[in-house]
N, C-alpha and C positions, 0 to 999 in steps of 0.2 A: 195672793200678794204677801202671806203669811212669808211664805218662799223666799220671797223679793227680799224679805224684813232683815231675812236669816243669812242670810248672804249676804246682807250686808254690813250683818256686826260684822262674822265672822270677817272680810274685806277690812273690817276696823279692827279685828283682834279684839272685837268688846265680846265679851260674855250676854251673851241674848239672853238666854234666863232673868239676866240683876236690870242686863236694859231697858225692858221689856216692866220689866215691873216698877223702875225707877220712871218710866218717862208714862206709865198709867196711871198710876199716883201723882204725877205733875200735871197731866190736860187739867183737868179741875180747874186748879187754882193759879192756874199760868197768865199773869195780869198782863200782858204786850197784849198783842192782837192776834187772836182764839185763826188770825191765818196764817198768822205764820210761826212756824212751828218748824221752823229750821234746827234753830238747835238745838234741838231732840232726836234728827235723822242719825243714825250712828258713828258715820263717824265728826261730827259738832260734838255728839253729845261724850264721844271719849275724849275726845278735848281737856274737857272740865274735868270730868273726873276716868283720868287714869289712872290710880289704885282698886278700879274695879277690870281692867282691864285683862282679858286673858294672860 
């Protein structure tokens, strides 16, 4: 699973460390439906965090 997430980050041109730190800090405070966290997937995350791309 970890390898898959890192590969997704690389595919989306996202630094895996920055992505993981940000996502782990947001998960406990996600106000939306806890089951819908698709905005935190690397490709979707990159769209709203363009300054953190590699």
